[in-house]
C-alpha positions as CSV (number, residue, x, y, z in Angstrom):
1,M,0.0,0.0,0.1
2,K,1.2,3.5,-0.5
3,L,0.5,6.4,1.8
4,H,-0.7,9.6,0.0
5,S,-0.4,13.2,1.6
6,A,-3.8,14.4,2.7
7,S,-5.5,17.5,1.1
8,A,-6.2,20.0,3.3
9,F,-10.0,21.2,3.3
10,L,-10.7,24.8,3.4
11,L,-11.9,25.2,7.0
12,I,-14.6,27.9,7.9
13,S,-14.0,30.9,9.9
14,F,-15.3,30.4,13.7
15,M,-16.1,34.0,14.4
16,C,-19.7,35.1,14.3
17,F,-19.2,38.4,15.6
18,T,-16.3,40.7,16.3
19,V,-14.5,41.3,19.6
20,S,-11.3,43.6,20.5
21,A,-8.2,41.8,21.3
22,Q,-8.6,42.8,25.0
23,E,-11.8,41.5,25.2
24,F,-10.8,38.1,23.9
25,D,-10.0,36.0,26.6
26,A,-10.6,32.5,26.4
27,S,-11.3,31.8,30.2
28,Y,-13.9,34.7,30.2
29,Y,-15.9,33.1,27.5
30,K,-15.6,29.7,28.9
31,K,-17.1,31.0,32.2
32,L,-19.6,32.8,29.9
33,A,-20.7,29.8,28.1
34,S,-21.0,27.6,31.3
35,S,-23.0,30.0,33.3
36,N,-25.3,31.8,30.8
37,T,-28.8,30.5,29.9
38,N,-29.3,32.2,26.7
39,T,-28.3,29.6,23.9
40,S,-27.5,32.7,21.5
41,I,-24.8,34.1,24.0
42,R,-23.6,30.5,24.6
43,L,-23.0,29.8,21.2
44,K,-21.3,33.2,20.4
45,A,-19.0,32.5,23.8
46,M,-18.3,28.8,22.4
47,D,-17.5,30.5,19.0
48,S,-15.1,32.6,20.4
49,I,-13.2,29.9,22.6
50,L,-13.0,27.8,19.3
51,A,-11.5,30.5,17.4
52,K,-8.9,31.0,20.1
53,T,-8.1,27.4,20.7
54,F,-8.2,26.3,17.0
55,R,-4.7,24.6,16.3
56,T,-3.4,25.8,19.8
57,D,-5.3,23.6,21.9
58,P,-6.8,20.4,20.4
59,K,-8.4,18.9,23.7
60,T,-10.3,22.3,24.4
61,F,-11.2,22.6,20.6
62,I,-12.8,19.2,20.6
63,A,-14.8,19.3,23.7
64,Y,-16.2,22.8,23.1
65,S,-16.9,21.6,19.4
66,L,-18.8,18.8,20.5
67,E,-20.8,20.9,23.1
68,Y,-21.2,23.6,20.3
69,I,-22.8,21.0,17.9
70,S,-25.2,19.6,20.3
71,L,-26.5,22.7,21.3
72,A,-27.0,24.1,17.7
73,K,-28.9,21.1,17.0
74,E,-31.1,21.4,19.7
75,V,-31.8,24.9,18.6
76,D,-32.3,23.6,14.9
77,S,-29.3,25.4,13.5
78,I,-28.1,22.8,11.4
79,A,-25.8,25.0,9.4
80,W,-23.8,26.1,12.1
81,A,-23.6,22.5,13.4
82,A,-22.5,21.3,10.1
83,K,-19.5,23.9,9.7
84,K,-18.3,22.8,13.4
85,A,-18.5,19.2,12.8
86,M,-16.3,19.9,9.6
87,N,-13.9,21.6,11.5
88,L,-13.8,18.8,14.0
89,Q,-13.1,15.9,12.0
90,H,-9.3,16.7,11.5
91,P,-8.5,17.2,15.2
92,L,-10.5,14.0,16.1
93,T,-8.9,11.9,13.3
94,N,-5.3,13.1,13.9
95,Y,-4.9,14.7,17.3
96,N,-7.4,12.1,19.1
97,N,-6.6,9.2,16.8
98,D,-10.3,8.3,16.6
99,P,-11.7,8.5,13.2
100,G,-14.7,6.5,14.4
101,K,-15.9,9.3,16.7
102,A,-15.5,11.8,13.8
103,V,-17.7,9.5,11.7
104,T,-20.5,9.3,14.2
105,V,-20.4,13.2,14.8
106,L,-20.7,13.8,11.1
107,S,-23.2,11.2,10.4
108,N,-25.5,12.6,13.0
109,V,-25.5,16.1,11.3
110,I,-25.9,14.3,7.8
111,S,-29.2,12.9,9.4
112,H,-30.4,16.5,9.3
113,K,-29.3,17.2,5.8
114,Y,-32.8,17.9,4.3
115,K,-32.2,21.5,6.3
116,L,-29.4,22.3,4.5
117,K,-29.3,24.4,1.2
118,D,-25.7,25.1,1.0
119,S,-23.9,23.0,-1.8
120,F,-20.4,23.5,0.2
121,L,-21.9,22.3,3.5
122,L,-23.7,19.2,2.0
123,G,-20.6,18.3,0.0
124,G,-18.4,19.1,2.8
125,L,-20.0,16.7,5.4
126,Y,-19.4,14.0,3.0
127,L,-16.1,15.1,2.1
128,K,-14.8,15.2,5.8
129,R,-16.6,11.8,6.7
130,G,-14.9,10.4,4.0
131,R,-11.7,11.4,5.3
132,A,-12.3,9.8,8.2
133,H,-13.3,6.4,6.9
134,L,-10.0,6.5,4.6
135,R,-8.7,5.4,8.1
136,I,-11.4,2.9,8.8
137,D,-13.1,1.5,5.6
138,L,-12.0,2.4,2.0
139,K,-15.4,1.0,0.5
140,D,-17.2,3.7,2.9
141,A,-14.8,6.2,1.8
142,V,-15.4,6.0,-1.7
143,E,-19.2,5.9,-1.4
144,D,-18.8,9.1,1.0
145,F,-16.2,11.0,-1.7
146,T,-18.8,10.0,-4.5
147,L,-21.6,11.7,-2.4
148,A,-19.5,14.9,-2.0
149,I,-18.9,15.0,-5.6
150,D,-22.6,14.9,-6.3
151,N,-23.5,17.4,-3.7
152,F,-20.8,20.1,-4.4
153,G,-21.9,22.9,-6.6
154,R,-20.1,24.8,-9.3
155,K,-18.7,27.4,-7.0
156,D,-17.2,24.6,-5.1
157,S,-14.9,23.6,-7.7
158,I,-11.9,23.5,-5.3
159,H,-13.4,20.9,-2.9
160,K,-15.0,18.7,-5.8
161,A,-11.0,18.4,-6.9
162,D,-10.2,17.2,-3.2
163,A,-13.1,14.8,-3.2
164,Y,-11.6,13.4,-6.8
165,L,-8.2,13.2,-5.3
166,F,-9.2,11.5,-2.0
167,R,-11.4,9.1,-4.0
168,G,-8.4,8.4,-6.2
169,Q,-6.5,7.4,-3.2
170,A,-9.1,5.1,-1.9
171,Y,-9.4,3.3,-5.0
172,S,-5.4,3.0,-5.3
173,N,-5.5,1.5,-1.9
174,Q,-8.4,-1.0,-3.0
175,G,-6.2,-2.0,-6.2
176,K,-8.9,-0.3,-8.6
177,F,-6.2,1.2,-10.6
178,I,-8.1,2.5,-13.6
179,K,-10.8,4.0,-11.6
180,A,-8.0,5.7,-9.6
181,S,-6.2,7.0,-12.6
182,E,-9.6,8.7,-13.8
183,D,-10.0,10.3,-10.6
184,Y,-6.2,11.5,-10.1
185,N,-6.5,13.1,-13.8
186,K,-9.7,14.8,-12.7
187,A,-8.1,16.3,-9.9
188,H,-5.2,17.5,-11.5
189,S,-7.0,19.0,-14.1
190,L,-9.1,21.1,-11.7
191,F,-6.2,22.1,-9.6
192,E,-4.5,23.3,-12.3
193,S,-7.3,25.5,-13.7
194,L,-7.6,26.7,-10.3
195,K,-3.9,27.6,-10.2
196,D,-3.7,25.5,-6.8
197,Y,-0.2,24.0,-7.8
198,E,0.6,22.3,-4.5
199,Y,-2.4,20.0,-4.5
200,M,-1.8,19.5,-8.4
201,L,1.3,18.0,-7.5
202,L,-0.4,15.7,-5.2
203,A,-2.6,14.4,-7.9
204,Q,0.4,13.9,-10.1
205,Q,1.9,11.9,-6.8
206,G,-1.1,9.5,-7.1
207,N,-0.3,8.8,-10.8
208,I,3.2,7.9,-9.9
209,T,1.7,5.4,-7.4
210,M,-0.5,4.1,-10.4
211,Y,3.0,3.3,-12.2
212,S,4.3,1.7,-9.4
213,M,1.6,-0.5,-8.4
214,N,1.4,-1.7,-12.0
215,G,4.9,-2.4,-12.2
216,F,6.3,0.3,-14.5
217,Y,9.1,1.1,-11.7
218,D,11.4,2.9,-14.2
219,K,8.4,5.5,-15.2
220,A,7.5,5.8,-11.5
221,K,11.0,6.5,-10.6
222,E,11.3,9.3,-13.6
223,E,8.2,10.8,-12.3
224,R,9.0,10.6,-8.5
225,D,12.3,12.1,-9.2
226,S,10.8,15.1,-11.0
227,L,8.1,15.6,-8.5
228,V,10.8,15.5,-5.6
229,E,12.6,18.5,-7.5
230,K,9.2,20.5,-7.6
231,L,8.5,20.2,-4.2
232,K,12.0,21.2,-3.1
233,E,11.6,24.3,-5.5
234,L,8.1,25.0,-3.7
235,E,9.6,24.4,-0.2
236,L,6.9,21.7,0.4
237,H,9.2,19.5,2.3
238,Q,6.3,17.9,4.5
239,Y,5.7,15.6,1.4
240,L,9.1,14.4,0.8
241,A,9.2,11.5,3.3
242,T,6.1,9.9,1.7
243,L,7.9,10.0,-1.7
244,Y,10.8,8.4,-0.5
245,Y,9.1,6.2,1.5
246,N,7.4,4.9,-1.8
247,Q,10.4,4.5,-3.7
248,A,12.0,2.3,-1.0
249,L,8.8,-0.1,-1.4
250,D,9.5,0.0,-5.2
251,Y,13.1,-1.1,-4.8
252,K,12.0,-3.8,-2.3
253,K,9.7,-5.1,-5.2
254,M,12.5,-5.0,-7.5
255,G,14.9,-6.8,-5.3
256,E,17.2,-4.2,-4.7
257,P,17.7,-4.1,-1.1
258,S,20.7,-1.7,-0.6
259,L,18.7,1.0,-2.6
260,E,15.7,0.1,-0.6
261,L,17.7,0.9,2.8
262,D,19.1,4.2,1.2
263,Y,15.6,5.7,0.6
264,L,14.0,4.3,3.9
265,L,16.9,6.2,5.5
266,Q,16.4,9.5,3.8
267,A,12.5,9.3,4.6
268,K,13.6,8.8,8.3
269,Q,15.9,11.6,8.0
270,I,13.1,14.0,7.0
271,F,11.4,13.5,10.3
272,N,14.3,14.4,12.3
273,D,12.8,13.1,15.5
274,S,9.6,15.0,14.9
275,L,6.5,13.1,15.5
276,S,4.3,15.2,13.6
277,D,3.3,12.2,11.4
278,K,3.1,9.3,13.6
279,V,1.4,7.1,11.1
280,M,4.4,7.6,8.5
281,Y,6.8,7.1,11.5
282,V,5.7,3.8,12.3
283,A,5.3,2.5,8.7
284,I,9.0,3.7,7.9
285,H,10.3,2.1,11.2
286,S,8.2,-1.0,10.3
287,S,10.0,-1.3,6.8
288,L,13.5,-1.1,8.7
289,V,12.4,-3.6,11.3
290,E,11.5,-6.1,8.3
291,Y,14.8,-5.1,6.3
292,Y,17.2,-5.7,9.0
293,S,15.6,-8.9,10.3
294,N,16.0,-10.2,6.5
295,K,19.5,-9.2,7.1
296,N,20.0,-11.1,10.2
297,D,20.5,-7.7,12.1
298,V,18.6,-8.5,15.1
299,D,19.8,-5.6,17.3
300,K,18.8,-3.1,14.6
301,A,15.5,-4.4,14.1
302,Q,15.0,-4.6,17.8
303,K,16.1,-1.0,17.9
304,N,13.6,0.2,15.5
305,M,10.9,-1.9,17.0
306,E,11.4,-0.2,20.4
307,L,10.9,3.3,18.4
308,I,7.4,2.1,17.2
309,E,6.4,1.0,20.6
310,N,7.0,4.4,22.1
311,V,4.8,6.2,19.3
312,Y,2.0,3.3,18.8
313,A,1.1,3.7,22.4
314,T,-0.4,7.4,21.6
315,I,-2.4,6.1,18.5
316,N,-6.0,4.6,18.5
317,G,-7.9,3.3,15.8
318,D,-5.8,4.0,12.8
319,L,-5.9,0.6,10.7
320,Y,-2.9,1.2,8.7
321,T,-0.6,2.0,11.8
322,D,-2.1,-1.2,13.4
323,L,-1.1,-3.1,10.3
324,N,2.4,-1.8,10.4
325,Y,3.0,-2.3,14.0
326,N,1.6,-5.9,14.1
327,N,3.8,-6.8,11.0
328,A,7.0,-5.5,12.8
329,K,5.8,-7.1,16.2
330,A,5.5,-10.6,14.6
331,I,8.9,-10.1,12.5
332,V,10.6,-9.5,16.1
333,L,8.7,-12.1,17.9
334,K,9.7,-14.6,15.4
335,N,13.4,-13.5,15.6
336,N,13.3,-14.2,19.2
337,G,11.8,-17.5,19.0
338,Q,8.5,-16.5,20.4
339,F,6.6,-18.2,17.7
340,E,3.2,-18.7,19.6
341,E,3.0,-14.9,20.0
342,A,4.2,-14.0,16.6
343,L,1.7,-16.0,15.3
344,K,-1.3,-13.7,17.1
345,Y,0.1,-10.7,15.5
346,A,0.9,-12.2,12.2
347,Q,-2.9,-13.1,12.3
348,K,-3.8,-9.5,13.3
349,R,-1.7,-8.3,10.5
350,L,-3.7,-10.5,8.1
351,N,-7.0,-9.4,9.7
352,N,-5.8,-5.6,9.4
353,A,-4.9,-6.3,5.4
354,K,-8.3,-7.9,4.7
355,T,-10.4,-5.5,6.5
356,F,-8.5,-2.2,4.7
357,G,-8.7,-4.5,1.3
358,I,-5.0,-4.4,0.7
359,E,-4.2,-7.4,-1.6
360,E,-0.4,-6.8,-1.3
361,E,-0.4,-6.5,2.2
362,T,-2.7,-9.6,2.7
363,M,-0.1,-11.6,0.2
364,S,2.7,-10.7,2.6
365,S,0.8,-11.5,5.8
366,Y,0.0,-15.1,4.3
367,L,3.7,-15.6,3.7
368,L,4.7,-14.3,7.2
369,L,2.4,-17.0,8.9
370,A,3.4,-19.5,6.5
371,E,7.2,-19.2,7.4
372,I,6.0,-18.8,11.3
373,Y,4.1,-22.3,11.0
374,D,7.2,-23.7,9.4
375,E,9.2,-22.7,12.4
376,I,7.0,-24.6,14.6
377,D,6.8,-27.7,12.5
378,D,3.1,-27.1,11.6
379,F,3.4,-28.1,8.2
380,K,-0.2,-28.2,7.3
381,N,-1.1,-24.6,8.4
382,S,2.2,-23.5,6.6
383,Y,1.1,-25.4,3.7
384,E,-2.6,-23.8,3.6
385,N,-0.7,-20.3,3.9
386,K,1.7,-20.8,1.3
387,S,-1.0,-21.9,-1.0
388,A,-3.0,-18.7,-0.2
389,Y,0.0,-16.6,-0.8
390,I,0.6,-18.0,-4.2
391,T,-2.8,-17.8,-5.4
392,L,-3.3,-14.1,-4.4
393,K,0.2,-13.4,-6.0
394,D,-0.7,-15.2,-9.2
395,S,-3.8,-13.0,-9.1
396,L,-2.1,-10.1,-8.7
397,Y,0.1,-10.6,-11.4
398,N,-2.6,-11.4,-13.7
399,A,-4.1,-7.9,-12.6
400,K,-1.1,-6.0,-13.3
401,S,-0.6,-7.7,-16.7
402,A,-4.1,-6.8,-17.5
403,N,-3.7,-3.0,-16.5
404,A,-0.5,-3.1,-18.4
405,F,-2.0,-4.3,-21.3
406,A,-4.8,-2.0,-20.9
407,Y,-2.7,0.8,-20.5
408,Y,-0.4,0.1,-23.5
409,Q,-3.6,-0.7,-25.6
410,T,-5.2,2.6,-24.8
411,A,-2.1,4.4,-26.0
412,L,-1.9,2.5,-29.0
413,E,-5.7,3.3,-29.8
414,I,-5.3,6.9,-29.0
415,E,-2.3,7.0,-31.3
416,K,-3.9,5.1,-34.3
417,K,-7.1,7.1,-34.0
418,E,-5.4,10.5,-34.1
419,K,-3.3,9.0,-37.1
420,E,-6.7,7.9,-38.9
421,L,-8.4,11.3,-38.0
422,V,-5.4,13.5,-39.6
423,E,-5.8,11.2,-42.7
424,K,-9.6,11.6,-42.9
425,N,-9.6,15.3,-42.8
426,T,-6.8,15.5,-45.4
427,N,-9.2,13.5,-47.5
428,I,-12.1,15.3,-46.6
429,Q,-10.6,18.5,-47.5
430,L,-9.4,17.6,-50.8
431,L,-12.8,16.1,-51.8
432,E,-14.5,19.5,-50.6
433,K,-12.3,21.4,-52.5
434,D,-12.9,19.4,-55.9
435,N,-16.7,19.0,-55.4
436,D,-17.6,22.3,-53.7
437,T,-20.2,23.5,-56.3
438,F,-21.7,20.1,-56.9
439,K,-22.2,19.4,-53.1
440,K,-23.8,22.7,-52.5
441,M,-26.5,22.1,-55.1
442,V,-27.4,18.5,-53.9
443,G,-27.1,19.5,-50.1
444,F,-29.5,22.6,-50.8
445,S,-32.1,20.5,-52.9
446,S,-32.1,17.8,-50.5
447,I,-32.5,20.0,-47.4
448,A,-35.6,21.7,-49.1
449,V,-37.2,18.6,-49.9
450,L,-36.3,16.8,-46.3
451,L,-37.4,20.1,-44.5
452,G,-40.9,20.1,-46.2
453,F,-41.4,16.1,-45.7
454,I,-40.7,17.0,-41.7
455,L,-42.9,19.7,-41.6
456,V,-45.7,18.0,-43.1
457,I,-45.4,14.9,-40.4
458,L,-44.7,17.5,-37.7
459,Y,-47.9,19.3,-38.4
460,R,-49.9,16.1,-38.6
461,N,-48.2,14.7,-35.4
462,Q,-48.8,17.8,-33.6
463,S,-52.4,17.9,-34.5
464,H,-52.7,14.2,-33.6
465,L,-50.9,14.4,-30.2
466,K,-53.0,17.6,-29.3
467,T,-56.5,15.9,-29.9
468,N,-55.3,12.8,-27.8
469,K,-54.0,14.9,-25.2
470,V,-57.1,17.1,-24.8
471,L,-59.1,13.7,-24.9
472,Q,-56.9,12.1,-22.4
473,E,-57.3,15.3,-19.8
474,R,-60.9,15.7,-20.2
475,F,-61.5,11.8,-19.6
476,S,-58.8,12.0,-16.4
477,Q,-60.6,14.8,-15.1
478,E,-64.2,13.4,-15.5
479,L,-63.0,10.2,-13.8
480,L,-61.8,12.0,-11.0
481,A,-65.1,13.7,-10.7
482,S,-67.0,10.8,-11.1
483,Q,-64.8,9.0,-8.3
484,E,-65.6,11.8,-5.9
485,V,-69.3,11.6,-6.3
486,E,-69.3,7.7,-5.8
487,R,-67.1,8.5,-2.7
488,K,-69.3,10.9,-1.3
489,R,-72.2,8.4,-1.7
490,I,-70.3,5.7,-0.3
491,S,-69.1,7.7,2.7
492,K,-72.9,9.1,3.2
493,D,-74.2,5.3,3.3
494,L,-71.8,4.3,5.8
495,H,-72.3,7.3,8.1
496,D,-76.3,7.4,7.7
497,G,-77.0,4.0,7.2
498,L,-74.4,1.5,8.8
499,G,-73.3,4.0,11.2
500,Q,-76.6,4.6,12.7
501,Q,-77.5,0.8,12.7
502,L,-74.2,0.5,15.0
503,L,-75.2,3.3,17.2
504,L,-78.8,1.4,17.9
505,I,-77.0,-1.8,18.7
506,K,-74.6,-0.1,21.1
507,N,-77.7,1.7,22.9
508,K,-79.1,-1.9,23.4
509,I,-75.7,-3.6,24.6
510,V,-75.5,-0.5,27.0
511,E,-79.3,-1.1,28.4
512,K,-78.1,-4.7,28.9
513,G,-74.8,-3.7,30.7
514,D,-72.4,-5.9,28.4
515,S,-69.4,-3.4,28.8
516,T,-67.0,-5.7,26.4
517,T,-69.1,-5.9,23.3
518,K,-69.8,-2.2,24.2
519,Q,-66.1,-1.4,23.4
520,M,-66.1,-3.6,20.6
521,V,-69.0,-1.9,19.0
522,D,-67.5,1.7,19.8
523,A,-64.3,0.6,17.9
524,A,-66.5,-0.5,14.9
525,I,-68.2,3.1,14.8
526,D,-64.6,4.7,15.0
527,E,-63.7,2.7,12.2
528,V,-66.7,3.1,10.1
529,R,-66.5,7.1,10.9
530,S,-62.4,6.8,9.8
531,I,-63.4,5.2,6.7
532,S,-66.4,7.8,6.1
533,R,-64.1,10.7,6.5
534,D,-61.1,9.1,4.2
535,L,-63.7,8.6,1.5
536,H,-65.4,12.1,1.4
537,P,-63.7,15.1,3.8
538,F,-66.9,16.2,5.1
539,Q,-64.7,18.6,7.3
540,L,-64.3,20.5,4.1
541,Q,-68.0,21.7,4.7
542,E,-67.6,22.1,8.3
543,M,-64.4,23.7,8.8
544,G,-63.3,24.9,5.3
545,I,-60.3,24.0,3.5
546,T,-57.7,25.4,5.7
547,K,-58.6,23.6,8.7
548,A,-59.7,20.5,7.0
549,I,-56.0,20.3,6.0
550,E,-54.8,21.0,9.6
551,F,-57.2,18.6,10.7
552,T,-55.4,16.0,8.7
553,L,-52.0,16.7,9.6
554,N,-52.9,16.7,12.9
555,Q,-54.5,13.1,12.5
556,I,-51.3,11.7,10.9
557,D,-49.0,13.4,13.1
558,E,-50.7,11.6,16.1
559,N,-51.4,8.4,14.7
560,T,-48.2,7.4,12.8
561,S,-44.5,7.7,13.4
562,L,-44.1,10.5,11.0
563,F,-43.2,13.8,12.5
564,I,-45.2,16.6,10.6
565,S,-44.4,20.3,10.9
566,S,-46.5,22.7,9.2
567,D,-46.7,26.4,7.6
568,I,-50.3,26.9,6.5
569,D,-51.6,30.3,5.4
570,N,-55.7,30.6,5.0
571,I,-56.9,29.7,1.7
572,D,-60.7,29.6,2.4
573,N,-63.1,30.6,-0.5
574,V,-60.2,31.0,-2.9
575,F,-61.4,27.8,-4.9
576,S,-64.7,26.1,-5.9
577,K,-65.9,23.5,-3.9
578,E,-64.8,20.8,-6.5
579,G,-61.3,22.8,-6.4
580,E,-61.3,22.3,-2.5
581,I,-61.9,18.9,-2.9
582,N,-59.0,18.5,-5.2
583,I,-56.5,20.8,-3.0
584,Y,-57.3,18.4,-0.2
585,R,-56.9,15.2,-2.1
586,I,-53.5,16.5,-3.4
587,V,-52.3,16.9,0.3
588,Q,-54.0,13.8,1.4
589,E,-52.5,11.5,-1.4
590,S,-49.0,13.2,-1.2
591,L,-48.6,12.6,2.7
592,S,-50.0,8.9,1.9
593,N,-47.2,8.2,-0.7
594,V,-44.7,9.7,2.0
595,L,-46.1,7.1,5.0
596,K,-46.3,4.1,2.3
597,H,-42.9,4.5,0.2
598,A,-40.7,7.3,1.6
599,K,-39.7,5.6,4.7
600,A,-39.2,9.3,6.1
601,E,-38.7,10.5,9.8
602,A,-40.1,13.9,9.1
603,S,-42.4,16.0,6.7
604,K,-43.1,19.6,6.4
605,V,-46.3,20.9,4.6
606,S,-46.2,24.5,3.5
607,V,-49.5,26.3,2.1
608,K,-48.7,29.8,1.0
609,R,-51.1,32.2,-0.5
610,F,-49.7,35.1,-2.6
611,A,-51.4,38.0,-4.8
612,N,-51.8,35.8,-8.1
613,N,-51.2,32.1,-6.8
614,I,-51.4,29.5,-4.0
615,I,-48.2,27.3,-3.6
616,I,-48.1,23.8,-1.7
617,S,-45.1,22.0,-1.0
618,I,-44.8,18.4,0.8
619,R,-41.3,17.8,1.6
620,D,-39.6,14.7,3.3
621,N,-36.6,13.3,4.6
622,G,-37.0,9.7,3.2
623,I,-35.2,7.7,0.3
624,G,-36.2,10.0,-2.7
625,F,-36.8,8.3,-5.9
626,D,-36.1,8.7,-9.5
627,F,-39.1,10.6,-10.8
628,A,-38.9,9.8,-14.6
629,E,-38.5,6.0,-13.6
630,E,-41.5,5.9,-11.1
631,Y,-43.7,8.1,-13.7
632,Q,-43.2,5.7,-16.3
633,D,-43.9,2.6,-14.2
634,V,-47.7,1.7,-15.2
635,K,-48.2,0.0,-11.8
636,S,-47.6,3.6,-10.3
637,L,-50.6,5.6,-10.2
638,G,-50.0,7.9,-7.5
639,L,-47.8,10.6,-9.4
640,K,-50.0,10.4,-12.2
641,T,-53.4,11.2,-10.5
642,L,-51.6,14.0,-8.4
643,L,-50.5,15.3,-11.8
644,E,-54.3,15.0,-13.1
645,R,-55.5,16.8,-10.0
646,T,-53.1,19.8,-10.6
647,K,-54.3,20.1,-14.4
648,F,-57.7,20.3,-13.4
649,L,-56.9,23.6,-11.2
650,K,-54.9,24.5,-14.1
651,G,-51.7,24.4,-11.8
652,Q,-48.2,23.1,-12.2
653,M,-46.6,20.3,-10.2
654,K,-42.9,20.2,-9.5
655,V,-41.0,17.1,-8.1
656,Y,-37.2,17.5,-6.8
657,S,-36.1,14.3,-5.6
658,R,-32.7,12.1,-5.6
659,K,-32.2,8.4,-4.2
660,D,-31.6,8.8,-0.5
661,S,-31.8,12.6,-0.5
662,G,-35.5,13.0,0.2
663,T,-38.3,14.4,-2.0
664,V,-40.0,17.9,-2.1
665,L,-43.6,18.1,-4.2
666,E,-44.3,21.5,-5.0
667,F,-47.7,22.6,-6.3
668,Q,-48.5,26.1,-7.7
669,F,-52.3,27.1,-8.5
670,P,-53.4,30.4,-10.2
671,V,-55.8,32.6,-8.0
672,S,-58.1,34.4,-10.5
């Protein structure tokens, strides 16, 4: 596996208000945040603490960020909670070494994403969670970076470039080289267009890794040397250790141990005993443990293991660090003849590699296990692990061969197509020069005939479609009207007929004192009334359309798990009786669809009255759907019925939905 330098995400300013240098004292604001009961003042006080402690006091910064996020969510300030959660990811992942906690915090804010409109925040939350997932699960990281790319807008180009870069790293670490290369190139292009040369170099480094992982070691070395010079010119020395480390790994694969050691020592020297990047520190010394063990220099291997132990104790939850630590520990224990203990750490290393999805590390883990089992004469397990090693090695070789073939084939086809294109362009120019006049005459004649023919067909088709559309709309509207008449009749029969009969039965039961049967009859009466109300909204006549809608929302809120909020203007006497029934049905059927299909936790209904129109919107935070796919489904009548009711009122219906991103249904009706 290759380690990649992480691209920094643009941090949001913490300050919501301005204070003078004299007033800006952290202890003052801590006291204010803990003692004041006013939520707004507490948030502003904590904001000041965060601005003061960012990069200087990570422990305090993390504690107050968590408190700020919790309080912001309580008062429904999801945008501010999102900003603080994004800023919190890096210290939680890198300072606390707790990427799992970062994922949890970000996921809790993402659960309220339907309240966020800013593409920067939506994309940024996924980008930050993907950064944390890079240390835990590469598959989840890829999914998050893809969601970030989808949610970022045009103004977020720099952050979209980050997402491509990180997704390329995740794909690369999974061994999906072609996808990784595509993402690195997209990131490189975006960074270059934005003149962000530092991260353009990071994307270039990703492509170098691709050359290396596919066996093009000479090409990787050439590109890496060029990148080293650029980094030195730009004084970006913090990235050199990663390049030297990766070059050492390449020399190890090429069977050049002396060059491997030379580059490992160069990578080690970059740190100058600084532990600013503990993950890289453990990786370098783990490779030195392995190198010195292969050279039978047990003392140096042990010394490097001791350096790892000192640092590893301060790191929690980083899977790649665990992998390198377990590798070094197993090798040292094997050198010391502690084979049973060595087996435990070698097995841990194998589990780390499998969890991370790193095939080369998995292969090496099998080989290490085979060697340890061989030392204790457990030839059965040794053979099984050696076989697994060989199988995976052959698989990787075949994959590399296929990728190399695809690389060369693509290059050859591009060159061939370019050559053919040049030849075709040359021939076309010659033909055009010789036959220009003739071609113009034939062309104009053909176009005139074709246009005439097309116009006739278009006119006939348009006339036919228009007639069919009018007939279809008339039929649909008449069908809806007849349905309402029939519903009203059945509702009345239930209420006046069966309902009255049940009341008479109830009275006789009351006289006999049979309380159990009375309860059953009461339940039946309630059921009949509920069915009667659903069939025809008599509350329209009794309360008006506005109160009828509010009554329906309250019924759903009280009797289902769906949380409903509303913002409803008075629209009584705006529509005809038939129009009010259709308005009521639109709201009722929309919410019915939310309950049946959306798997939503919350919904908001808005009815707004303006000078020239009424706008009704029903929003949910459910799983969303593909409108075109759903509308074309012959079994799906819900959307078609809503559209027909909207047309009956000469209105417009708009649907905003995407899978896993909630749905908004918006209806606009003209007011005469």
